[in-house]
MDTraj code that builds the backbone (N, CA, C; nanometers):
import mdtraj as md
import numpy as np

residues = "MET ARG ILE ARG PRO LEU VAL ALA PRO VAL THR GLU ARG PRO GLU PRO GLY THR ALA ARG GLN ASP LEU LEU ASP GLY LEU ARG TYR ILE ARG ARG HIS ARG LEU ILE GLY PRO LEU VAL ALA VAL GLY ALA ILE CYS GLU LEU GLY LEU THR GLY THR LEU ASN VAL GLY MET VAL LEU LEU ASN ALA GLU ARG GLY TRP GLY PRO SER GLY TYR GLY TRP ILE VAL SER SER PHE SER ALA GLY ALA ALA ALA SER ALA ALA LEU LEU ALA ILE ALA GLY TRP LEU PRO ARG ALA GLY LEU MET MET ALA GLY THR LEU LEU ALA GLY CYS ALA GLY ALA ALA THR ILE ALA LEU VAL PRO THR MET TRP LEU ALA ALA VAL LEU ALA ALA ALA VAL GLY LEU CYS ALA GLY VAL PHE GLY SER LEU ASP THR ALA LEU ILE GLN THR ALA THR ASP PRO ALA TYR LEU GLY ARG VAL THR SER VAL VAL MET LEU THR MET VAL GLY LEU ALA PRO LEU SER TYR PRO LEU VAL GLY ALA ALA ILE GLY ALA TRP GLY ALA ALA PRO VAL PHE VAL ALA CYS GLY ILE PHE ALA GLY LEU GLY VAL ALA ILE ALA LEU ALA SER ASP ALA VAL ARG GLN ALA GLU LEU PRO ARG GLN ARG PRO VAL".split()
xyz = np.array([
    [8.7670, 7.7679, 11.3131],
    [8.8216, 7.6660, 11.2454],
    [8.9393, 7.6062, 11.2788],
    [8.9060, 7.4604, 11.1992],
    [8.9747, 7.3408, 11.2175],
    [9.0712, 7.3674, 11.1584],
    [9.2089, 7.3384, 11.1934],
    [9.3388, 7.3241, 11.1306],
    [9.3751, 7.1719, 11.0870],
    [9.4195, 7.1367, 10.9692],
    [9.4635, 7.0624, 10.9573],
    [9.5539, 7.0394, 11.0428],
    [9.6680, 6.9082, 11.0701],
    [9.7704, 6.8597, 11.1244],
    [9.9198, 6.8761, 11.0010],
    [9.9970, 6.9217, 11.0856],
    [10.0920, 6.9469, 10.9940],
    [10.1986, 6.7445, 10.9451],
    [10.1594, 6.7960, 10.8701],
    [10.1774, 6.6265, 10.7645],
    [10.3326, 6.6614, 10.6849],
    [10.3475, 6.7578, 10.6423],
    [10.4246, 6.7584, 10.5423],
    [10.5972, 6.7196, 10.6287],
    [10.6593, 6.6620, 10.5442],
    [10.7837, 6.6535, 10.6131],
    [10.9096, 6.7504, 10.7149],
    [10.9631, 6.7481, 10.8375],
    [10.9798, 6.8460, 10.8600],
    [11.0872, 6.9684, 10.8004],
    [11.1242, 6.9337, 10.6897],
    [11.2314, 6.9751, 10.5988],
    [11.2054, 7.0866, 10.5416],
    [11.0316, 7.0630, 10.5366],
    [10.9640, 7.0927, 10.3919],
    [10.8853, 7.2099, 10.4621],
    [10.9114, 7.2210, 10.6048],
    [10.7924, 7.3499, 10.7009],
    [10.8963, 7.4667, 10.7349],
    [10.8252, 7.5244, 10.6780],
    [10.9033, 7.7072, 10.7090],
    [11.0036, 7.7365, 10.8594],
    [11.1357, 7.7689, 10.8342],
    [11.1907, 7.8278, 10.9923],
    [11.1257, 7.9276, 11.0166],
    [11.0935, 7.9429, 11.1607],
    [11.0570, 8.1323, 11.2356],
    [11.1896, 8.2001, 11.1803],
    [11.1322, 8.2929, 11.1317],
    [11.2160, 8.4346, 11.1023],
    [11.1887, 8.5741, 11.0973],
    [11.1944, 8.6489, 11.0495],
    [11.1797, 8.8016, 11.1036],
    [11.0194, 8.8003, 11.0427],
    [10.9481, 8.9039, 11.0419],
    [10.8614, 8.9947, 11.0099],
    [10.8825, 8.9899, 10.8540],
    [11.0129, 9.0534, 10.7638],
    [11.0247, 9.0458, 10.6849],
    [11.0245, 8.9211, 10.5677],
    [11.1051, 8.8415, 10.6366],
    [11.1463, 8.6782, 10.5789],
    [10.9807, 8.5747, 10.5932],
    [10.8903, 8.6303, 10.6851],
    [10.7981, 8.5519, 10.7073],
    [10.6479, 8.6274, 10.5395],
    [10.7038, 8.7779, 10.5399],
    [10.6531, 8.7802, 10.4552],
    [10.6474, 8.7184, 10.2781],
    [10.7815, 8.7213, 10.2969],
    [10.9111, 8.7089, 10.1472],
    [10.8393, 8.4888, 10.1751],
    [10.8539, 8.4390, 10.3267],
    [10.7972, 8.3023, 10.2386],
    [10.7075, 8.3042, 10.2199],
    [10.5620, 8.3785, 10.2105],
    [10.4388, 8.3819, 10.1871],
    [10.4078, 8.4033, 10.0355],
    [10.5148, 8.4937, 10.0671],
    [10.4719, 8.5869, 9.8597],
    [10.5081, 8.4162, 9.7795],
    [10.6064, 8.3353, 9.8010],
    [10.6867, 8.2458, 9.7812],
    [10.6262, 8.1751, 9.7367],
    [10.5311, 8.1506, 9.8728],
    [10.4463, 8.0186, 9.8406],
    [10.3061, 8.0138, 9.7775],
    [10.2873, 8.2007, 9.7502],
    [10.1643, 8.2021, 9.6944],
    [10.1937, 8.1847, 9.5654],
    [10.3260, 8.2485, 9.5182],
    [10.3297, 8.2766, 9.3578],
    [10.3288, 8.0830, 9.3071],
    [10.4560, 8.0322, 9.3955],
    [10.3997, 7.8506, 9.3467],
    [10.2758, 7.8035, 9.3487],
    [10.1454, 7.8042, 9.3949],
    [10.0399, 7.7338, 9.3947],
    [9.9944, 7.8170, 9.3201],
    [9.8853, 7.6844, 9.2724],
    [9.8094, 7.6944, 9.1342],
    [9.6687, 7.7570, 9.1216],
    [9.6321, 7.7422, 9.2684],
    [9.5139, 7.8047, 9.2972],
    [9.5544, 7.9392, 9.4041],
    [9.6096, 7.9654, 9.5320],
    [9.6151, 8.0622, 9.5738],
    [9.6695, 8.1397, 9.5314],
    [9.8032, 8.1589, 9.4478],
    [9.7873, 8.2447, 9.3668],
    [9.6700, 8.3600, 9.2851],
    [9.6213, 8.3136, 9.1917],
    [9.5167, 8.3548, 9.1628],
    [9.4368, 8.4085, 9.2385],
    [9.3912, 8.3786, 9.3394],
    [9.2982, 8.3862, 9.4754],
    [9.3340, 8.5302, 9.4997],
    [9.3982, 8.5070, 9.5595],
    [9.4877, 8.6350, 9.6169],
    [9.4489, 8.7736, 9.5187],
    [9.5644, 8.7367, 9.4001],
    [9.5351, 8.8256, 9.2580],
    [9.3990, 8.8921, 9.2658],
    [9.3249, 8.8242, 9.2622],
    [9.1524, 8.8826, 9.2189],
    [9.1261, 8.9418, 9.3603],
    [9.1639, 8.9189, 9.4834],
    [9.1628, 8.9634, 9.6129],
    [9.1553, 9.1109, 9.6029],
    [9.2767, 9.1026, 9.5701],
    [9.3876, 9.2767, 9.5963],
    [9.3586, 9.3720, 9.4398],
    [9.2818, 9.2595, 9.3470],
    [9.3007, 9.3508, 9.2531],
    [9.1161, 9.4187, 9.2958],
    [9.0654, 9.3637, 9.3537],
    [8.9277, 9.3794, 9.3532],
    [8.8770, 9.4680, 9.5196],
    [9.0073, 9.4672, 9.5866],
    [9.0021, 9.5988, 9.6736],
    [9.0531, 9.7011, 9.6075],
    [9.1411, 9.7104, 9.5543],
    [9.2346, 9.8238, 9.4688],
    [9.0885, 9.8997, 9.3873],
    [9.0010, 9.8087, 9.3327],
    [8.9115, 9.8755, 9.2239],
    [8.7909, 9.8849, 9.3015],
    [8.7220, 9.8648, 9.4238],
    [8.6015, 9.8570, 9.4555],
    [8.6532, 9.9752, 9.6319],
    [8.7471, 9.9403, 9.6934],
    [8.7373, 10.0087, 9.8204],
    [8.7603, 10.1411, 9.7999],
    [8.8567, 10.1972, 9.7627],
    [8.8294, 10.3590, 9.7260],
    [8.7362, 10.4008, 9.6821],
    [8.6562, 10.3233, 9.5916],
    [8.4871, 10.3996, 9.5169],
    [8.3794, 10.4152, 9.6471],
    [8.3765, 10.2986, 9.6948],
    [8.2995, 10.2502, 9.7974],
    [8.2499, 10.3555, 9.8926],
    [8.3900, 10.3851, 9.9621],
    [8.4547, 10.4193, 10.1044],
    [8.4920, 10.5816, 10.0503],
    [8.5734, 10.6082, 10.0071],
    [8.5736, 10.7705, 9.9478],
    [8.4953, 10.8411, 9.8084],
    [8.4275, 10.7368, 9.6966],
    [8.3827, 10.7834, 9.6431],
    [8.2464, 10.8093, 9.6500],
    [8.2078, 10.7399, 9.7356],
    [8.0374, 10.7194, 9.7684],
    [8.0301, 10.8676, 9.8674],
    [8.0879, 10.9097, 9.9642],
    [8.1225, 11.0252, 10.0008],
    [8.0760, 11.1748, 9.9008],
    [8.1440, 11.1834, 9.7744],
    [8.1824, 11.2572, 9.6601],
    [8.0470, 11.2537, 9.5975],
    [8.0077, 11.1565, 9.5581],
    [7.8721, 11.0965, 9.5088],
    [7.8037, 11.1625, 9.5529],
    [7.7540, 11.0949, 9.6517],
    [7.6310, 11.1660, 9.7799],
    [7.6161, 11.3133, 9.7457],
    [7.7834, 11.3829, 9.8032],
    [7.7891, 11.5610, 9.7912],
    [7.7030, 11.5930, 9.6755],
    [7.8316, 11.5468, 9.5526],
    [7.7693, 11.5788, 9.4184],
    [7.6159, 11.6228, 9.3410],
    [7.5485, 11.4793, 9.4395],
    [7.3985, 11.4445, 9.3950],
    [7.2963, 11.5517, 9.4538],
    [7.3468, 11.5879, 9.5932],
    [7.2804, 11.6971, 9.7066],
    [7.1894, 11.5923, 9.7760],
    [7.2000, 11.4802, 9.8252],
    [7.1314, 11.3311, 9.8925],
    [7.1235, 11.4034, 10.0266],
    [7.2356, 11.4488, 10.0764],
    [7.2377, 11.4818, 10.2260],
    [7.2876, 11.4128, 10.2896],
    [7.3216, 11.3910, 10.4159],
    [7.3238, 11.2906, 10.5100],
    [7.2880, 11.1951, 10.5283],
    [7.1184, 11.2206, 10.5294],
    [7.0387, 11.1195, 10.5374],
    [7.0303, 11.0236, 10.4260],
    [7.0710, 11.0699, 10.3027],
    [7.1182, 10.9787, 10.1802],
    [7.1920, 10.9148, 10.2016],
    [7.3550, 10.9484, 10.2781],
    [7.4550, 10.8799, 10.2738],
    [7.4668, 10.7980, 10.3707],
    [7.3688, 10.7701, 10.4737],
    [7.3170, 10.7149, 10.5478],
    [7.2604, 10.5583, 10.5022],
    [7.1584, 10.5710, 10.3655],
    [7.0633, 10.4880, 10.3369],
    [7.1404, 10.4367, 10.2427],
    [7.2055, 10.4716, 10.1936],
    [7.3543, 10.4264, 10.0701],
    [7.4129, 10.2737, 10.1966],
    [7.4820, 10.3503, 10.2668],
    [7.5883, 10.3062, 10.3407],
    [7.5216, 10.1447, 10.3985],
    [7.3971, 10.1764, 10.4626],
    [7.3063, 10.1143, 10.5555],
    [7.2300, 9.9961, 10.4686],
    [7.2409, 10.0248, 10.3228],
    [7.1967, 9.9129, 10.2466],
    [7.3170, 9.8104, 10.2202],
    [7.4071, 9.8854, 10.2117],
    [7.5674, 9.8239, 10.1533],
    [7.5178, 9.7510, 10.2595],
    [7.4964, 9.7687, 10.3918],
    [7.6182, 9.6785, 10.5251],
    [7.4594, 9.5831, 10.5635],
    [7.3558, 9.5933, 10.4950],
    [7.2337, 9.5019, 10.5010],
    [7.2412, 9.3907, 10.4452],
    [7.2831, 9.3889, 10.2993],
    [7.3199, 9.3349, 10.2021],
    [7.4423, 9.2512, 10.2041],
    [7.5435, 9.2763, 10.3024],
    [7.6379, 9.2045, 10.3458],
    [7.6503, 9.0978, 10.4320],
    [7.5190, 9.1674, 10.5129],
    [7.4649, 9.0786, 10.6673],
    [7.4234, 8.9654, 10.5785],
    [7.3451, 9.0161, 10.4648],
    [7.2694, 8.8985, 10.4409],
    [7.3316, 8.8039, 10.3938],
    [7.4274, 8.8094, 10.3403],
    [7.5223, 8.7075, 10.2154],
    [7.6468, 8.6285, 10.3683],
    [7.5526, 8.7403, 10.5003],
    [7.6795, 8.6263, 10.6089],
    [7.5176, 8.5253, 10.5996],
    [7.4065, 8.6073, 10.6741],
    [7.3181, 8.4949, 10.6946],
    [7.3445, 8.3568, 10.5943],
    [7.3195, 8.3825, 10.5035],
    [7.3041, 8.3002, 10.3580],
    [7.3975, 8.1822, 10.3349],
    [7.5265, 8.2538, 10.3658],
    [7.6200, 8.1550, 10.3888],
    [7.6537, 8.0292, 10.4996],
    [7.5691, 8.1148, 10.6275],
    [7.5890, 8.0327, 10.7465],
    [7.4734, 7.9426, 10.7324],
    [7.3571, 7.9522, 10.7098],
    [7.2488, 7.8703, 10.6660],
    [7.2841, 7.7630, 10.5921],
    [7.3640, 7.7894, 10.4822],
    [7.2966, 7.7277, 10.3064],
    [7.4371, 7.6276, 10.3712],
    [7.5805, 7.6688, 10.4430],
    [7.6824, 7.5464, 10.4847],
    [7.7686, 7.5607, 10.3836],
    [7.7352, 7.5615, 10.2717],
    [7.8026, 7.4880, 10.1701],
    [7.7801, 7.5423, 10.0612],
    [7.8670, 7.6116, 9.9980],
    [7.7970, 7.6325, 9.8250],
    [7.8339, 7.5230, 9.7028],
    [7.8066, 7.4599, 9.5972],
    [7.8785, 7.4244, 9.4673],
    [7.9811, 7.4886, 9.4251],
    [7.9949, 7.4628, 9.3347],
    [8.1598, 7.5049, 9.2419],
    [8.1391, 7.6681, 9.2683],
    [8.2416, 7.6470, 9.4045],
    [8.2683, 7.8197, 9.4754],
    [8.3571, 7.8636, 9.3353],
    [8.4201, 7.8026, 9.3390],
    [8.5154, 7.8782, 9.1747],
    [8.4543, 7.9994, 9.1611],
    [8.3624, 7.9283, 9.0663],
    [8.2987, 7.9680, 8.9461],
    [8.1998, 8.0403, 9.0307],
    [8.1574, 8.0184, 9.1523],
    [8.0145, 8.1701, 9.2193],
    [8.1005, 8.2156, 9.2330],
    [8.2416, 8.1960, 9.2789],
    [8.3143, 8.3663, 9.3585],
    [8.2981, 8.4010, 9.2378],
    [8.3669, 8.3985, 9.1241],
    [8.3765, 8.4410, 8.9685],
    [8.2700, 8.5720, 8.9594],
    [8.1380, 8.5080, 8.9229],
    [7.9836, 8.5446, 8.9432],
    [7.9609, 8.6524, 9.0351],
    [7.9583, 8.5943, 9.1538],
    [7.9205, 8.7280, 9.2364],
    [8.0256, 8.8414, 9.2273],
    [8.1343, 8.8037, 9.2339],
    [8.2226, 8.9326, 9.1640],
    [8.2239, 9.0359, 9.0286],
    [8.1436, 8.9555, 8.9565],
    [8.1195, 8.9908, 8.8354],
    [7.9830, 9.0880, 8.8639],
    [7.8772, 9.0380, 8.9333],
    [7.7883, 9.1048, 8.9518],
    [7.7935, 9.2670, 9.0580],
    [7.9186, 9.2047, 9.1565],
    [7.9415, 9.3097, 9.2718],
    [8.0211, 9.4572, 9.1726],
    [8.0760, 9.4060, 9.0646],
    [8.1894, 9.4971, 8.9580],
    [8.0585, 9.6030, 8.9051],
    [7.9809, 9.5046, 8.8521],
    [7.8140, 9.5582, 8.7899],
    [7.7950, 9.6214, 8.8745],
    [7.7592, 9.6301, 8.9180],
    [7.6206, 9.7725, 9.0289],
    [7.7267, 9.8387, 9.1175],
    [7.8820, 9.8196, 9.1180],
    [7.9305, 9.9488, 9.1588],
    [7.9920, 10.0410, 9.0489],
    [8.0014, 9.9839, 8.9588],
    [8.0036, 10.0937, 8.8598],
    [7.9298, 10.1457, 8.7776],
    [7.8129, 10.0883, 8.8461],
    [7.6347, 10.1581, 8.7711],
    [7.5878, 10.2379, 8.8629],
    [7.6215, 10.2258, 9.0197],
    [7.5670, 10.3237, 9.0814],
    [7.5311, 10.4840, 9.1144],
    [7.6681, 10.5371, 9.0365],
    [7.7036, 10.6538, 8.9852],
    [7.6336, 10.7119, 8.8605],
    [7.5344, 10.6177, 8.8469],
    [7.4634, 10.6362, 8.6720],
    [7.3217, 10.6504, 8.6575],
    [7.2452, 10.6241, 8.8417],
    [7.0788, 10.5850, 8.9001],
    [7.0463, 10.7187, 8.8830],
    [6.9422, 10.7675, 8.8638],
    [6.9347, 10.9367, 8.9219],
    [6.8771, 10.9727, 9.0291],
    [6.8986, 10.8544, 9.0862],
    [6.7442, 10.8425, 9.2489],
    [6.8687, 10.7923, 9.3871],
    [6.8647, 10.8550, 9.4902],
    [6.9233, 10.8095, 9.5865],
    [6.8651, 10.6913, 9.5902],
    [6.7154, 10.6122, 9.5861],
    [6.6889, 10.4994, 9.6183],
    [6.7242, 10.3986, 9.5331],
    [6.7566, 10.4216, 9.4098],
    [6.7662, 10.3107, 9.3195],
    [6.9008, 10.2815, 9.3768],
    [7.0173, 10.4030, 9.4142],
    [7.1655, 10.3898, 9.4834],
    [7.1169, 10.3153, 9.5985],
    [7.0588, 10.3466, 9.6594],
    [7.0234, 10.2193, 9.7877],
    [7.0043, 10.0588, 9.7531],
    [6.9338, 10.0650, 9.6810],
    [6.9476, 9.9488, 9.5724],
    [7.0344, 9.8559, 9.5348],
    [7.0971, 9.9569, 9.5007],
    [7.1918, 9.8993, 9.3959],
    [7.3231, 9.8793, 9.5188],
    [7.3615, 9.9551, 9.6485],
    [7.4214, 9.9543, 9.7352],
    [7.4195, 9.7749, 9.8067],
    [7.2709, 9.7722, 9.8322],
    [7.2227, 9.6583, 9.8706],
    [7.3057, 9.5185, 9.8081],
    [7.2530, 9.5369, 9.6548],
    [7.3437, 9.4694, 9.5956],
    [7.4553, 9.4123, 9.6024],
    [7.5747, 9.5363, 9.6141],
    [7.6887, 9.5103, 9.6161],
    [7.7473, 9.4476, 9.7317],
    [7.6450, 9.4988, 9.8411],
    [7.7146, 9.4296, 10.0012],
    [7.6728, 9.2679, 9.9739],
    [7.5976, 9.2262, 9.8976],
    [7.5609, 9.0651, 9.9355],
    [7.6411, 9.0156, 9.8276],
    [7.6930, 9.0896, 9.7073],
    [7.7741, 9.0047, 9.5966],
    [7.8746, 9.0074, 9.6751],
    [7.9594, 9.0826, 9.7080],
    [8.0674, 9.1571, 9.7849],
    [8.0985, 9.0125, 9.8985],
    [8.0047, 9.0468, 10.0075],
    [8.0107, 8.9431, 10.1106],
    [8.0302, 8.8414, 10.0439],
    [7.9678, 8.7095, 10.0033],
    [7.9506, 8.6418, 9.9008],
    [8.0625, 8.5990, 9.8385],
    [8.1436, 8.7010, 9.7843],
    [8.2586, 8.6835, 9.6703],
    [8.4052, 8.6573, 9.8061],
    [8.4325, 8.7747, 9.9321],
    [8.5101, 8.7884, 9.9862],
    [8.5000, 8.6282, 10.0548],
    [8.3644, 8.5832, 10.1165],
    [8.3779, 8.4963, 10.2071],
    [8.4246, 8.3472, 10.1096],
    [8.4312, 8.2991, 10.0021],
    [8.4206, 8.2348, 9.9394],
    [8.5939, 8.2022, 9.8743],
    [8.6481, 8.3774, 9.8740],
    [8.7911, 8.3770, 9.8588],
    [8.8935, 8.3368, 9.9451],
    [8.8326, 8.3902, 10.0447],
    [8.8894, 8.3575, 10.1821],
    [8.9035, 8.2116, 10.2044],
    [8.7898, 8.1873, 10.2273],
    [8.7273, 8.0135, 10.2572],
    [8.8519, 7.8957, 10.1632],
    [8.8566, 7.9422, 10.0353],
    [8.8938, 7.8970, 9.9329],
    [9.0758, 7.9017, 9.9598],
    [9.1103, 7.9808, 10.0024],
    [9.2450, 8.0025, 10.0748],
    [9.3018, 7.9724, 10.1682],
    [9.1992, 7.9722, 10.2872],
    [9.2166, 7.8944, 10.3131],
    [9.2008, 7.7183, 10.3624],
    [9.1462, 7.6677, 10.3265],
    [9.1782, 7.5504, 10.2830],
    [9.2308, 7.4663, 10.1625],
    [9.2883, 7.6263, 10.0991],
    [9.3788, 7.4964, 10.0084],
    [9.5218, 7.5825, 10.0587],
    [9.5482, 7.6095, 10.1670],
    [9.6926, 7.6309, 10.2140],
    [9.7742, 7.5478, 10.3554],
    [9.8443, 7.5118, 10.2802],
    [9.9398, 7.4381, 10.3852],
    [9.9095, 7.4751, 10.5230],
    [9.8472, 7.4141, 10.6802],
    [9.8680, 7.4777, 10.8056],
    [9.9985, 7.5519, 10.8272],
    [10.1236, 7.4645, 10.7603],
    [10.2617, 7.5707, 10.8312],
    [10.2886, 7.7383, 10.7567],
    [10.1600, 7.7026, 10.6707],
    [10.1833, 7.8465, 10.5579],
    [10.1020, 7.9438, 10.6098],
    [9.9470, 7.8832, 10.6839],
    [9.8944, 7.9337, 10.6824],
    [9.8855, 8.1519, 10.7523],
    [9.9534, 8.1156, 10.8526],
    [9.9701, 8.2470, 10.9035],
    [10.0743, 8.3232, 10.7913],
    [10.1615, 8.2634, 10.7274],
    [10.2178, 8.3810, 10.6417],
    [10.1205, 8.4327, 10.5116],
    [10.0250, 8.2999, 10.4526],
    [9.9431, 8.3739, 10.3361],
    [9.8391, 8.4404, 10.4111],
    [9.7890, 8.4295, 10.5362],
    [9.6978, 8.5394, 10.5827],
    [9.7349, 8.7062, 10.5499],
    [9.8846, 8.6762, 10.6316],
    [9.9361, 8.8143, 10.6307],
    [9.9438, 8.8649, 10.4758],
    [9.9713, 8.7719, 10.3842],
    [9.9834, 8.8894, 10.2502],
    [9.8643, 8.9149, 10.2321],
    [9.7538, 8.8536, 10.2517],
    [9.6436, 8.8594, 10.2557],
    [9.5778, 8.9754, 10.3195],
    [9.6670, 8.9800, 10.4414],
    [9.5730, 9.1295, 10.5042],
    [9.6523, 9.2493, 10.4326],
    [9.7842, 9.2318, 10.4154],
    [9.8477, 9.3471, 10.3454],
    [9.7261, 9.3890, 10.2227],
    [9.7347, 9.3376, 10.1468],
    [9.6591, 9.3955, 10.0229],
    [9.5294, 9.5012, 10.0641],
    [9.4637, 9.4089, 10.1449],
    [9.3386, 9.4822, 10.2237],
    [9.3631, 9.6105, 10.2573],
    [9.5100, 9.5801, 10.3856],
    [9.4238, 9.7330, 10.4564],
    [9.5766, 9.8045, 10.4159],
    [9.6685, 9.7343, 10.3662],
    [9.8219, 9.8447, 10.3444],
    [9.7609, 9.8631, 10.1454],
    [9.7353, 9.8323, 10.0662],
    [9.7492, 9.8492, 9.9469],
    [9.5937, 9.9170, 9.9231],
    [9.5047, 9.8761, 9.9090],
    [9.3779, 9.9758, 9.9304],
    [9.3423, 10.0938, 10.0048],
    [9.4121, 10.0987, 10.0665],
    [9.3436, 10.2532, 10.1202],
    [9.4563, 10.3614, 10.0080],
    [9.6038, 10.3192, 9.9442],
    [9.6489, 10.4018, 9.8991],
    [9.5554, 10.4690, 9.7389],
    [9.4183, 10.3864, 9.7088],
    [9.3660, 10.4601, 9.6009],
    [9.2625, 10.5386, 9.6767],
    [9.2710, 10.5897, 9.7632],
    [9.1736, 10.6625, 9.8331],
    [9.1937, 10.8321, 9.7506],
    [9.3283, 10.8647, 9.7655],
    [9.3346, 10.9669, 9.7410],
    [9.3302, 10.9753, 9.5866],
    [9.3799, 10.8673, 9.5017],
    [9.3725, 10.8667, 9.3581],
    [9.2164, 10.9084, 9.2928],
    [9.1268, 10.8225, 9.3643],
    [8.9908, 10.8169, 9.3853],
    [8.9298, 10.9491, 9.3714],
    [8.9929, 11.0121, 9.4912],
    [8.8928, 11.1224, 9.4901],
    [8.9674, 11.2656, 9.4385],
    [9.1026, 11.2748, 9.3870],
    [9.1785, 11.3246, 9.2745],
    [9.1052, 11.2915, 9.1308],
    [9.0419, 11.2554, 9.1010],
    [8.9842, 11.1497, 8.9354],
    [8.8328, 11.1968, 8.9745],
    [8.7519, 11.1785, 9.0857],
    [8.6011, 11.2719, 9.0713],
    [8.6387, 11.3855, 9.1198],
    [8.7003, 11.5054, 9.1976],
    [8.7310, 11.6080, 9.1613],
    [8.8066, 11.6626, 9.0215],
    [8.8385, 11.5616, 8.9077],
    [8.8765, 11.5985, 8.7652],
    [8.7302, 11.6078, 8.6875],
    [8.7432, 11.5084, 8.7175],
    [8.6044, 11.4814, 8.6062],
    [8.4693, 11.3783, 8.6463],
    [8.4961, 11.4134, 8.7915],
    [8.3223, 11.3803, 8.8091],
    [8.2642, 11.1946, 8.8671],
    [8.1881, 11.2161, 8.9699],
    [8.1668, 11.0762, 9.0093],
    [8.1765, 10.9684, 8.8943],
    [8.0545, 10.9998, 8.8024],
    [8.0265, 10.8887, 8.6998],
    [8.1148, 10.7946, 8.6621],
    [8.2151, 10.8887, 8.5863],
    [8.3449, 10.8243, 8.5175],
    [8.3836, 10.7142, 8.5958],
    [8.4416, 10.7477, 8.6985],
    [8.5283, 10.7475, 8.7813],
    [8.4549, 10.5799, 8.8568],
    [8.4010, 10.5562, 8.9112],
    [8.2747, 10.5008, 8.9463],
    [8.2496, 10.3336, 8.8317],
    [8.2434, 10.4095, 8.7021],
    [8.2295, 10.2761, 8.5749],
    [8.4433, 10.2474, 8.5898],
    [8.5096, 10.3568, 8.5625],
    [8.6280, 10.2810, 8.5590],
    [8.6872, 10.1847, 8.7031],
    [8.6732, 10.2221, 8.7690],
    [8.6871, 10.1280, 8.9201],
    [8.5897, 9.9941, 8.8927],
    [8.4910, 10.0150, 8.8377],
    [8.4151, 9.8865, 8.8296],
    [8.4955, 9.8005, 8.6972],
    [8.5271, 9.8883, 8.6278],
    [8.5891, 9.8114, 8.5045],
    [8.7501, 9.7233, 8.5852],
    [8.8272, 9.8282, 8.6252],
    [8.9535, 9.7816, 8.6922],
    [8.9110, 9.6506, 8.7605],
    [8.8102, 9.6619, 8.8764],
    [8.8138, 9.5384, 9.0010],
    [8.7453, 9.4391, 8.8943],
    [8.6951, 9.4593, 8.7709],
    [8.6814, 9.3646, 8.6965],
    [8.7717, 9.2649, 8.6144],
    [8.8614, 9.2836, 8.5974],
    [8.9957, 9.2448, 8.5931],
    [9.0186, 9.0842, 8.6828],
    [8.9317, 9.0997, 8.7945],
    [8.9868, 9.0171, 8.8916],
    [8.8845, 8.8871, 8.8307],
    [8.7473, 8.9170, 8.7847],
    [8.6969, 8.8391, 8.6928],
    [8.7650, 8.7479, 8.6067],
    [8.8326, 8.8002, 8.5219],
    [8.9337, 8.7349, 8.4067],
    [9.0161, 8.6800, 8.4649],
    [9.0987, 8.7164, 8.5491],
    [9.2062, 8.6576, 8.6406],
    [9.1520, 8.5205, 8.6752],
    [9.0200, 8.4777, 8.7281],
    [8.9352, 8.3670, 8.8097],
    [8.9438, 8.2828, 8.7207],
    [8.8645, 8.3670, 8.5863],
    [8.8310, 8.2537, 8.4805],
    [8.9174, 8.1667, 8.3967],
    [9.0439, 8.3204, 8.3901],
    [9.1558, 8.2263, 8.3080],
    [9.2209, 8.1027, 8.4139],
    [9.1654, 8.0670, 8.5048],
    [9.2962, 7.9928, 8.6378],
    [9.2078, 7.8531, 8.5880],
    [9.2618, 7.7668, 8.5289],
    [9.1564, 7.6429, 8.5802],
    [9.1399, 7.5720, 8.7104],
    [9.2071, 7.5845, 8.8132],
    [9.2239, 7.5393, 8.9188],
    [9.1117, 7.6191, 9.0099],
    [9.1059, 7.7772, 8.9913],
    [8.9917, 7.8462, 9.0288],
    [8.8889, 7.8357, 8.9771],
    [8.8472, 7.7490, 8.8578],
    [8.7195, 7.7598, 8.7839],
    [8.6852, 7.6094, 8.8417],
    [8.7719, 7.5372, 8.8935],
    [8.7355, 7.3856, 8.9386],
    [8.7748, 7.3610, 9.1011],
    [8.7974, 7.4992, 9.1647],
    [8.7781, 7.5158, 9.3637],
    [8.6254, 7.4507, 9.3636],
    [8.6483, 7.3764, 9.4761],
    [8.5490, 7.3720, 9.5505],
    [8.5612, 7.3178, 9.7330],
    [8.5099, 7.3402, 9.7758],
    [8.4993, 7.3789, 9.9109],
    [8.4891, 7.2323, 9.9125],
    [8.5724, 7.1803, 10.0514],
    [8.5473, 7.0404, 10.1037],
    [8.3834, 7.0567, 10.1966],
    [8.3110, 6.9546, 10.1808],
    [8.2011, 6.9415, 10.2555],
    [8.2125, 6.9519, 10.3893],
    [8.1389, 6.9513, 10.5427],
    [8.1556, 6.9766, 10.6116],
    [8.0845, 6.8407, 10.6596],
    [8.2061, 6.7518, 10.7868],
    [8.1551, 6.6721, 10.8125],
    [8.0809, 6.6663, 10.9296],
    [8.0819, 6.5531, 10.9919],
    [7.8989, 6.5637, 11.1187],
    [8.0534, 6.5223, 11.2161],
    [7.9767, 6.5721, 11.3111],
    [8.0920, 6.5837, 11.4158],
    [8.0850, 6.4608, 11.5580],
])
top = md.Topology()
chain = top.add_chain()
for i, resn in enumerate(residues, 1):
    res = top.add_residue(resn, chain, resSeq=i)
    for name in ("N", "CA", "C"):
        top.add_atom(name, md.element.get_by_symbol(name[0]), res)
traj = md.Trajectory(xyz[None], top)
């Protein structure tokens, strides 16, 4: 990563503090920023809606359908293959136009795939959908992270990254017991659909923001 130099006046740079103070500084900075605020909200909603479904829900869906350990292995491998393909695509392309709109579009496609994966009748169709979800999730996550990092003042990059990681590894796992209990009560299909719709709220937040819709990644300069 190439970090831009700190060009802000010294009085505007955050002072070192405790972990709590740094986290609050990051939250205040995110709340004031027209682009970063919606991007962090979109990522948090996506994590809350899809992480529990794809991690816990997929195990319970596999058990409900009787696909066995090999079926679960195929589905997880397909998701990983889709995510790996997204990484290769972004590495080869190097730069994607209209990054904000593309981020919203891939999130919408990923939410639709995650919502319908419990509705297909066979394991092979579920594996194909899992690959598509992995591809879309990889592109969405990469664009979301890249836009946040390029838009953040270098002085606040660590604080903003801390908030983003908190939503990923701190808040998202809280959905695990909720997804498990909901599937135990109502079955996998309605829970997958509901979680996909909830994660789709992130698309609405992204499209409602002019800054996100118009967001572009800077072109890489020749070395």
